[in-house]
PDBQT receptor file of N, H, CA, C and O in Angstrom, charges set to zero:
ATOM      1  N   MET A   1       7.421  14.949 -15.128  1.00  0.00    +0.000 N 
ATOM      2  CA  MET A   1       5.981  14.712 -13.976  1.00  0.00    +0.000 C 
ATOM      3  C   MET A   1       4.593  13.604 -14.313  1.00  0.00    +0.000 C 
ATOM      4  O   MET A   1       4.367  13.401 -15.506  1.00  0.00    +0.000 OA
ATOM      5  N   THR A   2       4.139  13.252 -13.793  1.00  0.00    +0.000 N 
ATOM      6  H   THR A   2       4.323  13.416 -12.824  1.00  0.00    +0.000 HD
ATOM      7  CA  THR A   2       3.157  11.236 -13.649  1.00  0.00    +0.000 C 
ATOM      8  C   THR A   2       1.948  12.396 -14.295  1.00  0.00    +0.000 C 
ATOM      9  O   THR A   2       2.377  13.550 -14.321  1.00  0.00    +0.000 OA
ATOM     10  N   ARG A   3       0.718  12.239 -14.733  1.00  0.00    +0.000 N 
ATOM     11  H   ARG A   3       0.370  11.302 -14.712  1.00  0.00    +0.000 HD
ATOM     12  CA  ARG A   3      -0.138  12.679 -14.708  1.00  0.00    +0.000 C 
ATOM     13  C   ARG A   3      -1.073  11.744 -14.944  1.00  0.00    +0.000 C 
ATOM     14  O   ARG A   3      -1.147  10.728 -15.634  1.00  0.00    +0.000 OA
ATOM     15  N   LEU A   4      -1.703  12.276 -14.274  1.00  0.00    +0.000 N 
ATOM     16  H   LEU A   4      -1.643  13.102 -13.713  1.00  0.00    +0.000 HD
ATOM     17  CA  LEU A   4      -3.001  11.231 -13.525  1.00  0.00    +0.000 C 
ATOM     18  C   LEU A   4      -4.317  11.416 -14.550  1.00  0.00    +0.000 C 
ATOM     19  O   LEU A   4      -4.857  12.489 -14.820  1.00  0.00    +0.000 OA
ATOM     20  N   ILE A   5      -4.717   9.995 -15.086  1.00  0.00    +0.000 N 
ATOM     21  H   ILE A   5      -4.278   9.124 -14.867  1.00  0.00    +0.000 HD
ATOM     22  CA  ILE A   5      -6.122  10.115 -16.436  1.00  0.00    +0.000 C 
ATOM     23  C   ILE A   5      -6.953   9.811 -15.335  1.00  0.00    +0.000 C 
ATOM     24  O   ILE A   5      -6.497   9.505 -14.233  1.00  0.00    +0.000 OA
ATOM     25  N   ARG A   6      -8.469   9.904 -15.665  1.00  0.00    +0.000 N 
ATOM     26  H   ARG A   6      -8.839  10.153 -16.560  1.00  0.00    +0.000 HD
ATOM     27  CA  ARG A   6      -9.793   9.424 -15.207  1.00  0.00    +0.000 C 
ATOM     28  C   ARG A   6     -10.393   8.068 -16.096  1.00  0.00    +0.000 C 
ATOM     29  O   ARG A   6      -9.793   7.513 -17.017  1.00  0.00    +0.000 OA
ATOM     30  N   LEU A   7     -11.569   7.746 -15.625  1.00  0.00    +0.000 N 
ATOM     31  H   LEU A   7     -12.057   8.196 -14.877  1.00  0.00    +0.000 HD
ATOM     32  CA  LEU A   7     -11.706   6.765 -16.002  1.00  0.00    +0.000 C 
ATOM     33  C   LEU A   7     -12.169   7.237 -18.053  1.00  0.00    +0.000 C 
ATOM     34  O   LEU A   7     -11.411   6.665 -18.836  1.00  0.00    +0.000 OA
ATOM     35  N   PRO A   8     -12.690   7.671 -18.373  1.00  0.00    +0.000 N 
ATOM     36  CA  PRO A   8     -13.554   8.566 -19.454  1.00  0.00    +0.000 C 
ATOM     37  C   PRO A   8     -12.275   8.617 -20.204  1.00  0.00    +0.000 C 
ATOM     38  O   PRO A   8     -12.207   8.997 -21.373  1.00  0.00    +0.000 OA
ATOM     39  N   GLU A   9     -11.711   8.397 -19.807  1.00  0.00    +0.000 N 
ATOM     40  H   GLU A   9     -11.767   8.088 -18.857  1.00  0.00    +0.000 HD
ATOM     41  CA  GLU A   9     -10.246   9.597 -20.985  1.00  0.00    +0.000 C 
ATOM     42  C   GLU A   9      -9.228   8.346 -21.110  1.00  0.00    +0.000 C 
ATOM     43  O   GLU A   9      -8.216   8.291 -21.808  1.00  0.00    +0.000 OA
ATOM     44  N   VAL A  10      -9.870   7.148 -20.071  1.00  0.00    +0.000 N 
ATOM     45  H   VAL A  10     -10.692   7.193 -19.504  1.00  0.00    +0.000 HD
ATOM     46  CA  VAL A  10      -9.070   5.744 -20.010  1.00  0.00    +0.000 C 
ATOM     47  C   VAL A  10      -9.754   4.929 -21.112  1.00  0.00    +0.000 C 
ATOM     48  O   VAL A  10      -9.192   4.656 -22.173  1.00  0.00    +0.000 OA
ATOM     49  N   ILE A  11     -11.040   4.543 -20.789  1.00  0.00    +0.000 N 
ATOM     50  H   ILE A  11     -11.497   4.764 -19.927  1.00  0.00    +0.000 HD
ATOM     51  CA  ILE A  11     -11.636   4.255 -22.154  1.00  0.00    +0.000 C 
ATOM     52  C   ILE A  11     -11.231   4.926 -23.324  1.00  0.00    +0.000 C 
ATOM     53  O   ILE A  11     -10.865   4.123 -24.182  1.00  0.00    +0.000 OA
ATOM     54  N   GLU A  12     -11.172   5.953 -23.629  1.00  0.00    +0.000 N 
ATOM     55  H   GLU A  12     -11.469   6.606 -22.932  1.00  0.00    +0.000 HD
ATOM     56  CA  GLU A  12     -11.330   6.461 -24.708  1.00  0.00    +0.000 C 
ATOM     57  C   GLU A  12     -10.166   5.338 -25.531  1.00  0.00    +0.000 C 
ATOM     58  O   GLU A  12     -10.355   4.425 -26.335  1.00  0.00    +0.000 OA
ATOM     59  N   SER A  13      -8.428   6.123 -24.652  1.00  0.00    +0.000 N 
ATOM     60  H   SER A  13      -8.275   6.865 -23.999  1.00  0.00    +0.000 HD
ATOM     61  CA  SER A  13      -7.257   5.690 -25.011  1.00  0.00    +0.000 C 
ATOM     62  C   SER A  13      -7.530   4.309 -25.587  1.00  0.00    +0.000 C 
ATOM     63  O   SER A  13      -7.371   4.169 -26.800  1.00  0.00    +0.000 OA
ATOM     64  N   VAL A  14      -7.859   3.440 -24.972  1.00  0.00    +0.000 N 
ATOM     65  H   VAL A  14      -7.989   3.553 -23.987  1.00  0.00    +0.000 HD
ATOM     66  CA  VAL A  14      -7.592   1.742 -24.940  1.00  0.00    +0.000 C 
ATOM     67  C   VAL A  14      -8.746   1.169 -25.808  1.00  0.00    +0.000 C 
ATOM     68  O   VAL A  14      -8.326   0.369 -26.645  1.00  0.00    +0.000 OA
ATOM     69  N   GLY A  15     -10.270   1.393 -25.834  1.00  0.00    +0.000 N 
ATOM     70  H   GLY A  15     -10.611   2.043 -25.154  1.00  0.00    +0.000 HD
ATOM     71  CA  GLY A  15     -11.259   0.936 -26.770  1.00  0.00    +0.000 C 
ATOM     72  C   GLY A  15     -11.651   0.114 -25.789  1.00  0.00    +0.000 C 
ATOM     73  O   GLY A  15     -12.671  -0.455 -26.179  1.00  0.00    +0.000 OA
ATOM     74  N   LEU A  16     -11.263  -0.342 -24.377  1.00  0.00    +0.000 N 
ATOM     75  H   LEU A  16     -10.435   0.120 -24.061  1.00  0.00    +0.000 HD
ATOM     76  CA  LEU A  16     -12.693  -1.154 -23.735  1.00  0.00    +0.000 C 
ATOM     77  C   LEU A  16     -13.682  -0.055 -23.252  1.00  0.00    +0.000 C 
ATOM     78  O   LEU A  16     -13.832   1.145 -23.482  1.00  0.00    +0.000 OA
ATOM     79  N   SER A  17     -14.482  -1.286 -22.240  1.00  0.00    +0.000 N 
ATOM     80  H   SER A  17     -14.360  -2.261 -22.053  1.00  0.00    +0.000 HD
ATOM     81  CA  SER A  17     -15.486  -0.803 -21.832  1.00  0.00    +0.000 C 
ATOM     82  C   SER A  17     -14.951  -0.397 -20.180  1.00  0.00    +0.000 C 
ATOM     83  O   SER A  17     -13.832  -0.510 -19.679  1.00  0.00    +0.000 OA
ATOM     84  N   LYS A  18     -16.242   0.113 -19.595  1.00  0.00    +0.000 N 
ATOM     85  H   LYS A  18     -17.151   0.205 -20.002  1.00  0.00    +0.000 HD
ATOM     86  CA  LYS A  18     -15.395   0.133 -18.604  1.00  0.00    +0.000 C 
ATOM     87  C   LYS A  18     -15.525  -1.467 -17.589  1.00  0.00    +0.000 C 
ATOM     88  O   LYS A  18     -14.793  -1.824 -16.666  1.00  0.00    +0.000 OA
ATOM     89  N   THR A  19     -16.568  -2.082 -18.108  1.00  0.00    +0.000 N 
ATOM     90  H   THR A  19     -17.163  -1.792 -18.857  1.00  0.00    +0.000 HD
ATOM     91  CA  THR A  19     -16.524  -3.524 -17.593  1.00  0.00    +0.000 C 
ATOM     92  C   THR A  19     -15.861  -4.381 -17.753  1.00  0.00    +0.000 C 
ATOM     93  O   THR A  19     -15.673  -5.230 -16.882  1.00  0.00    +0.000 OA
ATOM     94  N   GLU A  20     -15.179  -4.411 -19.207  1.00  0.00    +0.000 N 
ATOM     95  H   GLU A  20     -15.332  -3.722 -19.914  1.00  0.00    +0.000 HD
ATOM     96  CA  GLU A  20     -13.650  -4.962 -19.911  1.00  0.00    +0.000 C 
ATOM     97  C   GLU A  20     -12.574  -4.494 -18.569  1.00  0.00    +0.000 C 
ATOM     98  O   GLU A  20     -12.050  -5.280 -17.781  1.00  0.00    +0.000 OA
ATOM     99  N   ILE A  21     -12.451  -3.219 -18.578  1.00  0.00    +0.000 N 
ATOM    100  H   ILE A  21     -12.876  -2.580 -19.218  1.00  0.00    +0.000 HD
ATOM    101  CA  ILE A  21     -11.573  -2.392 -17.656  1.00  0.00    +0.000 C 
ATOM    102  C   ILE A  21     -11.125  -3.335 -16.369  1.00  0.00    +0.000 C 
ATOM    103  O   ILE A  21     -10.263  -4.196 -16.195  1.00  0.00    +0.000 OA
ATOM    104  N   TYR A  22     -12.180  -2.712 -15.540  1.00  0.00    +0.000 N 
ATOM    105  H   TYR A  22     -12.880  -2.013 -15.682  1.00  0.00    +0.000 HD
ATOM    106  CA  TYR A  22     -12.425  -3.488 -14.658  1.00  0.00    +0.000 C 
ATOM    107  C   TYR A  22     -12.180  -5.451 -14.156  1.00  0.00    +0.000 C 
ATOM    108  O   TYR A  22     -11.672  -5.964 -13.159  1.00  0.00    +0.000 OA
ATOM    109  N   ARG A  23     -12.866  -6.093 -15.485  1.00  0.00    +0.000 N 
ATOM    110  H   ARG A  23     -13.279  -5.677 -16.295  1.00  0.00    +0.000 HD
ATOM    111  CA  ARG A  23     -12.561  -7.345 -15.813  1.00  0.00    +0.000 C 
ATOM    112  C   ARG A  23     -11.121  -7.733 -15.745  1.00  0.00    +0.000 C 
ATOM    113  O   ARG A  23     -10.612  -8.455 -14.887  1.00  0.00    +0.000 OA
ATOM    114  N   GLN A  24     -10.373  -7.011 -17.024  1.00  0.00    +0.000 N 
ATOM    115  H   GLN A  24     -10.787  -6.424 -17.720  1.00  0.00    +0.000 HD
ATOM    116  CA  GLN A  24      -9.210  -7.765 -16.887  1.00  0.00    +0.000 C 
ATOM    117  C   GLN A  24      -7.968  -7.243 -15.723  1.00  0.00    +0.000 C 
ATOM    118  O   GLN A  24      -6.798  -7.605 -15.601  1.00  0.00    +0.000 OA
ATOM    119  N   MET A  25      -8.854  -6.162 -14.897  1.00  0.00    +0.000 N 
ATOM    120  H   MET A  25      -9.805  -5.867 -14.996  1.00  0.00    +0.000 HD
ATOM    121  CA  MET A  25      -7.969  -5.610 -13.668  1.00  0.00    +0.000 C 
ATOM    122  C   MET A  25      -8.383  -6.726 -12.768  1.00  0.00    +0.000 C 
ATOM    123  O   MET A  25      -7.393  -6.859 -12.049  1.00  0.00    +0.000 OA
ATOM    124  N   THR A  26      -9.083  -7.422 -12.467  1.00  0.00    +0.000 N 
ATOM    125  H   THR A  26      -9.887  -7.314 -13.051  1.00  0.00    +0.000 HD
ATOM    126  CA  THR A  26      -9.448  -8.760 -11.089  1.00  0.00    +0.000 C 
ATOM    127  C   THR A  26      -7.733 -10.011 -11.879  1.00  0.00    +0.000 C 
ATOM    128  O   THR A  26      -6.883 -10.772 -11.417  1.00  0.00    +0.000 OA
ATOM    129  N   TYR A  27      -8.121  -9.487 -13.152  1.00  0.00    +0.000 N 
ATOM    130  H   TYR A  27      -8.811  -8.869 -13.528  1.00  0.00    +0.000 HD
ATOM    131  CA  TYR A  27      -7.423 -11.014 -13.491  1.00  0.00    +0.000 C 
ATOM    132  C   TYR A  27      -5.272 -10.338 -13.899  1.00  0.00    +0.000 C 
ATOM    133  O   TYR A  27      -4.300 -10.924 -14.375  1.00  0.00    +0.000 OA
ATOM    134  N   GLY A  28      -5.514  -8.802 -13.327  1.00  0.00    +0.000 N 
ATOM    135  H   GLY A  28      -6.304  -8.326 -12.941  1.00  0.00    +0.000 HD
ATOM    136  CA  GLY A  28      -4.362  -9.041 -13.902  1.00  0.00    +0.000 C 
ATOM    137  C   GLY A  28      -3.373  -8.203 -14.582  1.00  0.00    +0.000 C 
ATOM    138  O   GLY A  28      -2.323  -7.575 -14.443  1.00  0.00    +0.000 OA
ATOM    139  N   ASP A  29      -4.496  -8.618 -15.570  1.00  0.00    +0.000 N 
ATOM    140  H   ASP A  29      -5.349  -9.128 -15.683  1.00  0.00    +0.000 HD
ATOM    141  CA  ASP A  29      -4.140  -7.755 -17.024  1.00  0.00    +0.000 C 
ATOM    142  C   ASP A  29      -4.317  -6.542 -17.641  1.00  0.00    +0.000 C 
ATOM    143  O   ASP A  29      -4.239  -6.289 -18.843  1.00  0.00    +0.000 OA
ATOM    144  N   PHE A  30      -4.490  -6.027 -16.992  1.00  0.00    +0.000 N 
ATOM    145  H   PHE A  30      -4.553  -6.232 -16.016  1.00  0.00    +0.000 HD
ATOM    146  CA  PHE A  30      -4.639  -4.150 -16.779  1.00  0.00    +0.000 C 
ATOM    147  C   PHE A  30      -3.949  -3.563 -15.824  1.00  0.00    +0.000 C 
ATOM    148  O   PHE A  30      -3.539  -4.189 -14.847  1.00  0.00    +0.000 OA
ATOM    149  N   PRO A  31      -3.731  -2.197 -16.021  1.00  0.00    +0.000 N 
ATOM    150  CA  PRO A  31      -2.891  -1.720 -14.515  1.00  0.00    +0.000 C 
ATOM    151  C   PRO A  31      -4.416  -0.806 -13.574  1.00  0.00    +0.000 C 
ATOM    152  O   PRO A  31      -5.263   0.028 -13.892  1.00  0.00    +0.000 OA
ATOM    153  N   THR A  32      -4.080  -1.541 -12.408  1.00  0.00    +0.000 N 
ATOM    154  H   THR A  32      -3.392  -2.219 -12.150  1.00  0.00    +0.000 HD
ATOM    155  CA  THR A  32      -4.441  -1.072 -11.073  1.00  0.00    +0.000 C 
ATOM    156  C   THR A  32      -4.797   0.160 -11.232  1.00  0.00    +0.000 C 
ATOM    157  O   THR A  32      -4.075   0.810 -11.987  1.00  0.00    +0.000 OA
ATOM    158  N   ASN A  33      -5.830   0.784 -10.682  1.00  0.00    +0.000 N 
ATOM    159  H   ASN A  33      -6.417   0.256 -10.068  1.00  0.00    +0.000 HD
ATOM    160  CA  ASN A  33      -6.264   2.294 -10.554  1.00  0.00    +0.000 C 
ATOM    161  C   ASN A  33      -5.333   3.032  -8.753  1.00  0.00    +0.000 C 
ATOM    162  O   ASN A  33      -4.406   2.539  -8.111  1.00  0.00    +0.000 OA
ATOM    163  N   ILE A  34      -5.881   3.907  -8.587  1.00  0.00    +0.000 N 
ATOM    164  H   ILE A  34      -6.634   4.308  -9.109  1.00  0.00    +0.000 HD
ATOM    165  CA  ILE A  34      -5.283   4.788  -8.025  1.00  0.00    +0.000 C 
ATOM    166  C   ILE A  34      -6.137   5.739  -7.245  1.00  0.00    +0.000 C 
ATOM    167  O   ILE A  34      -6.576   6.738  -7.815  1.00  0.00    +0.000 OA
ATOM    168  N   ALA A  35      -6.443   5.476  -5.816  1.00  0.00    +0.000 N 
ATOM    169  H   ALA A  35      -6.086   4.664  -5.353  1.00  0.00    +0.000 HD
ATOM    170  CA  ALA A  35      -7.788   6.375  -5.213  1.00  0.00    +0.000 C 
ATOM    171  C   ALA A  35      -7.169   7.946  -4.614  1.00  0.00    +0.000 C 
ATOM    172  O   ALA A  35      -6.392   8.269  -3.716  1.00  0.00    +0.000 OA
ATOM    173  N   ILE A  36      -7.907   8.623  -5.558  1.00  0.00    +0.000 N 
ATOM    174  H   ILE A  36      -8.538   8.361  -6.288  1.00  0.00    +0.000 HD
ATOM    175  CA  ILE A  36      -7.421  10.000  -5.645  1.00  0.00    +0.000 C 
ATOM    176  C   ILE A  36      -8.382  10.202  -4.192  1.00  0.00    +0.000 C 
ATOM    177  O   ILE A  36      -7.747  10.843  -3.355  1.00  0.00    +0.000 OA
ATOM    178  N   GLY A  37      -9.220   9.956  -3.907  1.00  0.00    +0.000 N 
ATOM    179  H   GLY A  37      -9.737   9.435  -4.587  1.00  0.00    +0.000 HD
ATOM    180  CA  GLY A  37     -10.517  10.649  -3.153  1.00  0.00    +0.000 C 
ATOM    181  C   GLY A  37     -11.416   9.354  -2.922  1.00  0.00    +0.000 C 
ATOM    182  O   GLY A  37     -11.404   8.198  -3.343  1.00  0.00    +0.000 OA
ATOM    183  N   ALA A  38     -11.989   9.902  -2.286  1.00  0.00    +0.000 N 
ATOM    184  H   ALA A  38     -11.999  10.842  -1.944  1.00  0.00    +0.000 HD
ATOM    185  CA  ALA A  38     -13.582   9.094  -1.351  1.00  0.00    +0.000 C 
ATOM    186  C   ALA A  38     -13.712   8.195  -2.670  1.00  0.00    +0.000 C 
ATOM    187  O   ALA A  38     -12.841   7.391  -3.000  1.00  0.00    +0.000 OA
ATOM    188  N   ARG A  39     -14.497   8.342  -3.148  1.00  0.00    +0.000 N 
ATOM    189  H   ARG A  39     -15.206   8.995  -2.880  1.00  0.00    +0.000 HD
ATOM    190  CA  ARG A  39     -14.982   8.350  -4.400  1.00  0.00    +0.000 C 
ATOM    191  C   ARG A  39     -14.305   8.552  -5.766  1.00  0.00    +0.000 C 
ATOM    192  O   ARG A  39     -15.219   8.649  -6.585  1.00  0.00    +0.000 OA
ATOM    193  N   ALA A  40     -13.482   8.625  -6.190  1.00  0.00    +0.000 N 
ATOM    194  H   ALA A  40     -12.740   8.546  -5.524  1.00  0.00    +0.000 HD
ATOM    195  CA  ALA A  40     -12.927   8.708  -7.192  1.00  0.00    +0.000 C 
ATOM    196  C   ALA A  40     -11.376   7.823  -7.558  1.00  0.00    +0.000 C 
ATOM    197  O   ALA A  40     -10.516   7.882  -6.679  1.00  0.00    +0.000 OA
ATOM    198  N   VAL A  41     -11.118   7.184  -8.587  1.00  0.00    +0.000 N 
ATOM    199  H   VAL A  41     -11.817   7.136  -9.301  1.00  0.00    +0.000 HD
ATOM    200  CA  VAL A  41      -9.643   7.231  -9.186  1.00  0.00    +0.000 C 
ATOM    201  C   VAL A  41      -9.510   7.148 -10.238  1.00  0.00    +0.000 C 
ATOM    202  O   VAL A  41     -10.495   7.028 -10.967  1.00  0.00    +0.000 OA
ATOM    203  N   ALA A  42      -7.969   7.184 -10.844  1.00  0.00    +0.000 N 
ATOM    204  H   ALA A  42      -7.169   7.282 -10.252  1.00  0.00    +0.000 HD
ATOM    205  CA  ALA A  42      -6.975   7.396 -11.780  1.00  0.00    +0.000 C 
ATOM    206  C   ALA A  42      -6.401   6.304 -12.338  1.00  0.00    +0.000 C 
ATOM    207  O   ALA A  42      -6.551   5.101 -12.126  1.00  0.00    +0.000 OA
ATOM    208  N   TRP A  43      -5.649   6.980 -13.160  1.00  0.00    +0.000 N 
ATOM    209  H   TRP A  43      -5.527   7.958 -13.331  1.00  0.00    +0.000 HD
ATOM    210  CA  TRP A  43      -4.676   5.922 -13.498  1.00  0.00    +0.000 C 
ATOM    211  C   TRP A  43      -3.370   6.510 -13.605  1.00  0.00    +0.000 C 
ATOM    212  O   TRP A  43      -3.097   7.398 -12.797  1.00  0.00    +0.000 OA
ATOM    213  N   THR A  44      -2.553   6.188 -14.422  1.00  0.00    +0.000 N 
ATOM    214  H   THR A  44      -2.775   5.467 -15.079  1.00  0.00    +0.000 HD
ATOM    215  CA  THR A  44      -0.982   7.093 -14.293  1.00  0.00    +0.000 C 
ATOM    216  C   THR A  44      -1.187   6.754 -15.808  1.00  0.00    +0.000 C 
ATOM    217  O   THR A  44      -1.671   5.815 -16.440  1.00  0.00    +0.000 OA
ATOM    218  N   GLU A  45      -0.606   7.928 -16.091  1.00  0.00    +0.000 N 
ATOM    219  H   GLU A  45      -0.213   8.691 -15.577  1.00  0.00    +0.000 HD
ATOM    220  CA  GLU A  45      -1.042   7.688 -17.607  1.00  0.00    +0.000 C 
ATOM    221  C   GLU A  45       0.703   6.422 -18.525  1.00  0.00    +0.000 C 
ATOM    222  O   GLU A  45       0.589   5.387 -19.183  1.00  0.00    +0.000 OA
ATOM    223  N   THR A  46       1.073   6.635 -18.411  1.00  0.00    +0.000 N 
ATOM    224  H   THR A  46       1.165   7.476 -17.877  1.00  0.00    +0.000 HD
ATOM    225  CA  THR A  46       2.364   6.075 -18.301  1.00  0.00    +0.000 C 
ATOM    226  C   THR A  46       1.757   4.906 -18.323  1.00  0.00    +0.000 C 
ATOM    227  O   THR A  46       1.596   4.303 -19.384  1.00  0.00    +0.000 OA
ATOM    228  N   SER A  47       1.157   4.227 -16.641  1.00  0.00    +0.000 N 
ATOM    229  H   SER A  47       1.288   4.717 -15.779  1.00  0.00    +0.000 HD
ATOM    230  CA  SER A  47       0.651   2.749 -17.031  1.00  0.00    +0.000 C 
ATOM    231  C   SER A  47      -0.500   2.346 -17.944  1.00  0.00    +0.000 C 
ATOM    232  O   SER A  47      -1.111   1.277 -17.957  1.00  0.00    +0.000 OA
ATOM    233  N   ILE A  48      -0.659   3.359 -18.656  1.00  0.00    +0.000 N 
ATOM    234  H   ILE A  48      -0.163   4.228 -18.646  1.00  0.00    +0.000 HD
ATOM    235  CA  ILE A  48      -1.692   3.159 -20.102  1.00  0.00    +0.000 C 
ATOM    236  C   ILE A  48      -1.228   2.929 -21.227  1.00  0.00    +0.000 C 
ATOM    237  O   ILE A  48      -1.433   2.006 -22.016  1.00  0.00    +0.000 OA
ATOM    238  N   GLU A  49      -0.550   3.868 -21.271  1.00  0.00    +0.000 N 
ATOM    239  H   GLU A  49      -0.384   4.618 -20.631  1.00  0.00    +0.000 HD
ATOM    240  CA  GLU A  49       0.835   3.629 -22.163  1.00  0.00    +0.000 C 
ATOM    241  C   GLU A  49       1.744   2.547 -22.718  1.00  0.00    +0.000 C 
ATOM    242  O   GLU A  49       2.317   2.075 -23.700  1.00  0.00    +0.000 OA
ATOM    243  N   ASP A  50       1.602   2.509 -22.001  1.00  0.00    +0.000 N 
ATOM    244  H   ASP A  50       1.136   2.893 -21.203  1.00  0.00    +0.000 HD
ATOM    245  CA  ASP A  50       2.670   1.180 -21.275  1.00  0.00    +0.000 C 
ATOM    246  C   ASP A  50       1.655  -0.283 -20.828  1.00  0.00    +0.000 C 
ATOM    247  O   ASP A  50       2.253  -1.330 -20.580  1.00  0.00    +0.000 OA
ATOM    248  N   TRP A  51       0.756  -0.259 -20.787  1.00  0.00    +0.000 N 
ATOM    249  H   TRP A  51       0.270   0.591 -20.989  1.00  0.00    +0.000 HD
ATOM    250  CA  TRP A  51      -0.296  -1.435 -21.099  1.00  0.00    +0.000 C 
ATOM    251  C   TRP A  51      -0.209  -1.465 -22.562  1.00  0.00    +0.000 C 
ATOM    252  O   TRP A  51       0.463  -2.385 -23.029  1.00  0.00    +0.000 OA
ATOM    253  N   ILE A  52      -0.986  -0.292 -23.727  1.00  0.00    +0.000 N 
ATOM    254  H   ILE A  52      -1.532   0.456 -23.348  1.00  0.00    +0.000 HD
ATOM    255  CA  ILE A  52      -1.300  -0.148 -25.228  1.00  0.00    +0.000 C 
ATOM    256  C   ILE A  52       0.141  -0.485 -25.914  1.00  0.00    +0.000 C 
ATOM    257  O   ILE A  52       0.200  -1.040 -27.011  1.00  0.00    +0.000 OA
ATOM    258  N   ASN A  53       1.215  -0.131 -25.226  1.00  0.00    +0.000 N 
ATOM    259  H   ASN A  53       1.167   0.319 -24.335  1.00  0.00    +0.000 HD
ATOM    260  CA  ASN A  53       2.776  -0.402 -26.130  1.00  0.00    +0.000 C 
ATOM    261  C   ASN A  53       2.533  -2.555 -26.147  1.00  0.00    +0.000 C 
ATOM    262  O   ASN A  53       2.336  -3.275 -27.125  1.00  0.00    +0.000 OA
ATOM    263  N   SER A  54       2.657  -2.917 -24.770  1.00  0.00    +0.000 N 
ATOM    264  H   SER A  54       2.817  -2.332 -23.975  1.00  0.00    +0.000 HD
ATOM    265  CA  SER A  54       2.555  -3.542 -24.939  1.00  0.00    +0.000 C 
ATOM    266  C   SER A  54       1.697  -4.998 -25.525  1.00  0.00    +0.000 C 
ATOM    267  O   SER A  54       1.895  -6.200 -25.351  1.00  0.00    +0.000 OA
ATOM    268  N   LYS A  55       0.874  -4.371 -26.137  1.00  0.00    +0.000 N 
ATOM    269  H   LYS A  55       0.713  -3.394 -26.279  1.00  0.00    +0.000 HD
ATOM    270  CA  LYS A  55      -0.569  -4.548 -26.718  1.00  0.00    +0.000 C 
ATOM    271  C   LYS A  55      -0.134  -4.937 -28.132  1.00  0.00    +0.000 C 
ATOM    272  O   LYS A  55      -0.376  -5.982 -28.737  1.00  0.00    +0.000 OA
ATOM    273  N   ILE A  56       0.633  -3.756 -28.563  1.00  0.00    +0.000 N 
ATOM    274  H   ILE A  56       0.830  -2.908 -28.071  1.00  0.00    +0.000 HD
ATOM    275  CA  ILE A  56       1.322  -3.080 -29.725  1.00  0.00    +0.000 C 
ATOM    276  C   ILE A  56       2.188  -4.558 -30.034  1.00  0.00    +0.000 C 
ATOM    277  O   ILE A  56       2.205  -5.347 -30.979  1.00  0.00    +0.000 OA
ATOM    278  N   ASN A  57       2.861  -4.481 -28.753  1.00  0.00    +0.000 N 
ATOM    279  H   ASN A  57       2.847  -3.840 -27.985  1.00  0.00    +0.000 HD
ATOM    280  CA  ASN A  57       3.665  -5.489 -29.371  1.00  0.00    +0.000 C 
ATOM    281  C   ASN A  57       3.738  -7.076 -29.514  1.00  0.00    +0.000 C 
ATOM    282  O   ASN A  57       4.508  -7.761 -30.188  1.00  0.00    +0.000 OA
ATOM    283  N   ALA A  58       2.836  -7.392 -28.784  1.00  0.00    +0.000 N 
ATOM    284  H   ALA A  58       2.211  -6.835 -28.237  1.00  0.00    +0.000 HD
ATOM    285  CA  ALA A  58       2.496  -8.241 -28.890  1.00  0.00    +0.000 C 
ATOM    286  C   ALA A  58       1.514  -9.148 -30.343  1.00  0.00    +0.000 C 
ATOM    287  O   ALA A  58       1.344 -10.319 -30.681  1.00  0.00    +0.000 OA
ATOM    288  N   ASN A  59       1.135  -7.967 -30.773  1.00  0.00    +0.000 N 
ATOM    289  H   ASN A  59       1.273  -7.016 -30.498  1.00  0.00    +0.000 HD
ATOM    290  CA  ASN A  59       0.902  -8.139 -31.802  1.00  0.00    +0.000 C 
ATOM    291  C   ASN A  59       1.522  -8.540 -32.883  1.00  0.00    +0.000 C 
ATOM    292  O   ASN A  59       1.369  -9.472 -33.673  1.00  0.00    +0.000 OA
ATOM    293  N   LYS A  60       2.335  -7.561 -32.760  1.00  0.00    +0.000 N 
ATOM    294  H   LYS A  60       2.459  -6.804 -32.119  1.00  0.00    +0.000 HD
ATOM    295  CA  LYS A  60       4.284  -8.121 -33.981  1.00  0.00    +0.000 C 
ATOM    296  C   LYS A  60       4.366  -9.459 -33.802  1.00  0.00    +0.000 C 
ATOM    297  O   LYS A  60       4.179 -10.340 -34.640  1.00  0.00    +0.000 OA
ATOM    298  N   LEU A  61       4.625  -9.549 -32.780  1.00  0.00    +0.000 N 
ATOM    299  H   LEU A  61       4.776  -8.833 -32.099  1.00  0.00    +0.000 HD
ATOM    300  CA  LEU A  61       5.487 -10.959 -32.211  1.00  0.00    +0.000 C 
ATOM    301  C   LEU A  61       4.419 -12.281 -32.788  1.00  0.00    +0.000 C 
ATOM    302  O   LEU A  61       4.797 -13.386 -33.176  1.00  0.00    +0.000 OA
ATOM    303  N   ARG A  62       3.288 -11.878 -32.719  1.00  0.00    +0.000 N 
ATOM    304  H   ARG A  62       2.981 -10.980 -32.403  1.00  0.00    +0.000 HD
ATOM    305  CA  ARG A  62       2.403 -13.158 -33.271  1.00  0.00    +0.000 C 
ATOM    306  C   ARG A  62       2.198 -12.674 -34.783  1.00  0.00    +0.000 C 
ATOM    307  O   ARG A  62       2.398 -13.567 -35.607  1.00  0.00    +0.000 OA
ATOM    308  N   GLU A  63       1.959 -11.846 -35.125  1.00  0.00    +0.000 N 
ATOM    309  H   GLU A  63       1.797 -11.121 -34.456  1.00  0.00    +0.000 HD
ATOM    310  CA  GLU A  63       2.265 -11.780 -36.882  1.00  0.00    +0.000 C 
ATOM    311  C   GLU A  63       3.422 -11.725 -37.581  1.00  0.00    +0.000 C 
ATOM    312  O   GLU A  63       3.433 -11.396 -38.767  1.00  0.00    +0.000 OA
ATOM    313  N   GLU A  64       4.575 -12.063 -36.867  1.00  0.00    +0.000 N 
ATOM    314  H   GLU A  64       4.566 -12.330 -35.904  1.00  0.00    +0.000 HD
ATOM    315  CA  GLU A  64       6.123 -12.569 -37.142  1.00  0.00    +0.000 C 
ATOM    316  C   GLU A  64       6.191 -14.152 -36.932  1.00  0.00    +0.000 C 
ATOM    317  O   GLU A  64       7.083 -14.650 -37.619  1.00  0.00    +0.000 OA
ATOM    318  N   THR A  65       5.771 -14.691 -36.478  1.00  0.00    +0.000 N 
ATOM    319  H   THR A  65       5.046 -14.287 -35.920  1.00  0.00    +0.000 HD
ATOM    320  CA  THR A  65       5.292 -16.355 -36.136  1.00  0.00    +0.000 C 
ATOM    321  C   THR A  65       4.792 -16.907 -37.222  1.00  0.00    +0.000 C 
ATOM    322  O   THR A  65       4.396 -18.072 -37.196  1.00  0.00    +0.000 OA
TER     323      THR A  65
């Protein structure tokens, strides 16, 4: 089952500010959110975990070179 997480949990998980999350979304560098109501959005937990893992893997590759 896919879990949806709201912005405060996303901020806590990734360590970025709300502004930076939306800036990176604009550039396609952060997972897009999903409208879950008239004024509510969320992200899939999997998409956030995948983004975190991609950052970890990219860092490991830089360290190896």
